[in-house]
C-alpha positions in Angstrom: 19.1 -16.0 8.0 18.5 -15.5 4.5 20.7 -17.3 2.0 20.6 -14.2 -0.4 20.5 -10.9 2.2 18.9 -9.0 -0.9 15.7 -11.3 0.2 15.1 -9.9 4.0 13.5 -6.2 3.5 11.9 -7.2 0.8 9.7 -10.1 2.6 9.4 -8.4 5.7 7.6 -7.0 7.8 5.1 -6.8 4.4 5.7 -10.6 3.5 4.6 -11.3 -0.1 1.7 -14.0 -0.7 2.7 -17.1 -1.9 1.1 -20.7 -2.6 2.3 -23.6 -3.5 -0.3 -24.5 -6.3 -0.9 -20.6 -7.2 0.7 -19.5 -10.3 1.6 -16.2 -8.4 3.7 -14.3 -5.6 2.1 -11.0 -4.9 4.2 -8.0 -3.5 2.2 -5.0 -1.6 2.7 -1.9 0.3 0.4 -0.4 2.9 -2.0 2.4 1.2 -1.3 0.9 -2.0 -4.8 -0.8 -2.2 -3.1 -3.9 0.1 -6.7 -5.0 1.6 -8.3 -6.0 -1.6 -5.5 -7.7 -3.0 -5.0 -10.1 0.1 -8.9 -10.4 -0.2 -8.5 -11.2 -3.7 -5.8 -13.7 -3.1 -7.5 -15.5 -0.4 -10.3 -15.9 -2.6 -8.5 -17.3 -5.3 -6.9 -20.1 -2.6 -10.4 -20.7 -1.1 -9.2 -19.2 2.5 -11.9 -16.3 2.7 -14.0 -18.4 4.6 -10.9 -19.2 6.9 -10.4 -15.3 7.5 -13.7 -14.8 8.5 -13.7 -17.8 10.7 -10.3 -17.4 12.4 -9.9 -13.3 12.4 -13.1 -12.0 11.9 -12.5 -10.8 8.8 -9.3 -9.0 9.5 -7.5 -10.2 6.6 -3.8 -8.7 7.1 -4.3 -10.4 10.9 -5.0 -13.7 8.9 -2.3 -13.0 7.0 0.3 -11.8 9.7 -0.7 -14.7 12.5 -1.4 -17.5 10.5 -0.8 -17.7 6.9 2.7 -16.6 6.8 3.6 -18.6 10.0 2.7 -22.2 8.0 6.1 -24.1 8.3 8.3 -23.1 5.3 6.1 -20.6 4.2 9.4 -18.0 4.1 12.0 -20.6 2.8 9.2 -21.6 0.1 8.4 -18.1 -1.0 12.4 -17.2 -1.1 13.0 -20.1 -3.0 10.8 -19.6 -5.6 11.8 -15.6 -5.7 15.2 -16.8 -6.4 14.7 -18.8 -9.1 12.2 -17.2 -10.8 9.8 -20.1 -10.3 6.5 -18.2 -10.6 5.6 -14.8 -11.7 5.7 -11.8 -9.6 3.5 -8.8 -9.3 3.2 -5.9 -7.1 0.2 -3.7 -6.4 1.3 0.3 -7.1 -0.6 3.3 -6.6 0.0 7.0 -8.2 2.3 8.4 -5.7 0.0 12.0 -5.4 -2.9 10.1 -4.0 -1.5 7.8 -1.6 0.6 10.9 -0.3 -2.7 12.2 0.7 -4.1 8.8 2.4 -1.0 8.4 4.4 -1.6 11.7 5.7 -5.0 11.1 6.7 -3.8 7.6 8.7 -1.3 10.0 10.2 -3.9 12.4 11.3 -6.1 9.7 12.6 -3.4 7.5 14.3 -2.0 8.2 17.4 0.6 6.1 16.7 2.0 7.7 13.4 1.4 11.6 14.2 3.6 11.4 17.6 6.2 10.7 14.8 5.6 14.6 14.0 5.9 15.6 17.3 2.0 16.5 17.2 -1.0 14.6 18.8 -4.2 13.5 17.1 -5.6 16.7 19.3 -3.2 19.2 17.8 -2.8 18.1 14.4 -1.0 18.5 11.2 -0.8 20.2 8.2 -0.2 18.1 4.8 2.1 20.8 4.2 4.2 20.3 7.3 3.8 16.3 6.8 5.4 16.6 4.0 8.8 18.7 4.8 9.0 16.4 7.8 9.1 13.4 5.7 11.4 15.2 2.9 13.7 16.4 5.9 14.5 12.3 6.4 16.0 12.4 3.7 17.7 8.9 2.9 16.5 7.6 6.2 12.8 7.7 5.3 13.3 3.8 3.8 13.4 3.0 7.6 10.1 4.6 8.4 7.0 2.6 8.6 5.7 1.9 5.0 2.3 3.3 5.5 3.8 6.6 5.3 7.4 6.1 3.5 8.2 5.1 -0.5 5.9 1.8 -1.9 10.1 1.1 -4.0 12.2 -1.0 -2.1 15.7 -1.5 -2.9 16.5 -4.3 -5.4 12.6 -5.2 -5.9 13.0 -4.9 -9.9 15.2 -8.0 -9.5 12.3 -10.0 -8.2 9.2 -8.6 -9.5 8.7 -8.1 -13.0 4.7 -6.9 -13.5 2.8 -4.5 -11.8 -0.5 -3.7 -10.9 -1.7 -0.4 -11.0 -4.4 0.5 -8.1 -6.2 3.1 -10.4 -6.8 0.3 -13.4 -7.4 -2.5 -10.6 -10.3 -4.0 -11.6 -9.3 -4.2 -15.2 -6.3 -5.7 -14.3 -7.4 -8.5 -12.5 -9.5 -9.4 -14.9 -7.1 -9.8 -17.3 -4.8 -12.0 -14.6 -7.4 -13.7 -13.8 -8.0 -14.6 -17.7 -4.7 -15.3 -18.2 -3.7 -17.8 -15.7 -7.1 -19.1 -15.9 -8.7 -18.2 -12.0 -11.6 -17.8 -10.8 -14.2 -14.6 -11.6 -13.8 -12.5 -8.4 -16.6 -10.8 -7.2 -14.5 -7.5 -7.3 -17.2 -5.2 -5.5 -17.3 -7.2 -2.0 -13.6 -7.7 -2.2 -13.0 -3.8 -2.3 -15.4 -3.0 0.4 -13.2 -2.0 3.6 -13.5 0.8 6.3 -10.1 1.7 5.7 -11.2 2.8 2.0 -12.0 6.7 2.4 -12.2 8.0 -1.9 -16.2 7.9 -1.1 -15.9 10.5 1.6 -13.8 12.5 0.3 -16.0 15.6 -1.1 -15.1 19.1 0.2 -13.4 20.8 -2.3 -11.0 24.1 -1.4 -7.4 24.6 -0.1 -6.6 22.4 2.7 -2.4 22.1 1.5 -2.0 24.5 5.3 -4.6 23.7 6.9 -3.9 22.2 10.4 -6.4 19.3 10.4 -7.5 16.8 13.3 -9.5 13.9 13.2 -12.2 15.5 15.1 -11.8 18.4 12.0 -13.8 16.2 9.2 -17.6 14.4 10.8 -16.3 11.9 8.2 -16.2 14.2 4.9 -12.7 14.8 3.8 -11.1 17.0 1.7 -11.0 15.9 -2.2 -7.3 14.4 -2.6 -6.9 18.3 -5.2 -7.9 19.9 -2.4 -4.4 19.3 -0.6 -2.2 20.3 -3.5 -0.5 23.6 -4.5 2.6 24.2 -6.5 4.8 23.7 -3.0 2.6 20.1 -2.3 3.2 19.2 -5.6 7.0 19.7 -5.4 7.3 18.0 -2.5 5.6 14.9 -3.5 7.8 14.8 -6.6 10.9 14.9 -4.6 9.9 12.7 -1.6 8.6 9.8 -3.4 10.8 10.3 -6.8 11.7 6.6 -7.0 8.2 5.7 -7.0 7.1 7.7 -10.0 10.3 6.8 -11.9 10.1 2.9 -11.5 6.6 2.8 -11.8 5.9 4.4 -14.9 3.7 7.5 -13.2 3.5 10.8 -14.2 5.0 13.5 -11.9 3.4 16.8 -13.9 -0.4 15.0 -13.2 -1.9 14.4 -10.4 -4.7 11.8 -11.4 
């Protein structure tokens, strides 16, 4: 039981990164560059080798099953958040780009696409994906955050800084300088099989195309190819709080 109920949905299931002698608390949400941020945190704290040895490099497995399971981790994290003992940062991403990333994750994942009454063989279109998210209304906050909004109700009481994925390298260098941290090998930390940006090369009109994992042969449409007036307005509506809280322009895709 949490001493302050405001914290429970902010800490689980995406537990912020905290260490007693590290100056920052880092919040993150899936599909917003979280793998790179987690690696950066473990690099700064001398734990990347441990990630490799104990979790075969699977940073999320290491965080969930080993790092955050330390005695009093949640208790100490909560105390520091409630007393504002450290600066808290959250990594966020442009909702237009994140919505496409979430869609691609969905059509490639049996566990996600079944939420849309489809399977990975029948596929789904981006437009259909968005309409079903929109129809959830306020219930969207209970859906897996790989698909749902980045914003968590009440986070602004504890998070006082944001790192924008689109400016990640520049902001991380500023943070390293500000807090006198190690200069990290960002090009190495950002390598991940989950990152599809370099493979998104097809141009065309894909908003209404029913797509499956086998549609692509590892060459995906560009982000812009999924957008028309209808899908743009749907993303503006579904993720309105993300646009508002994080200052992204809802009228521009980039």
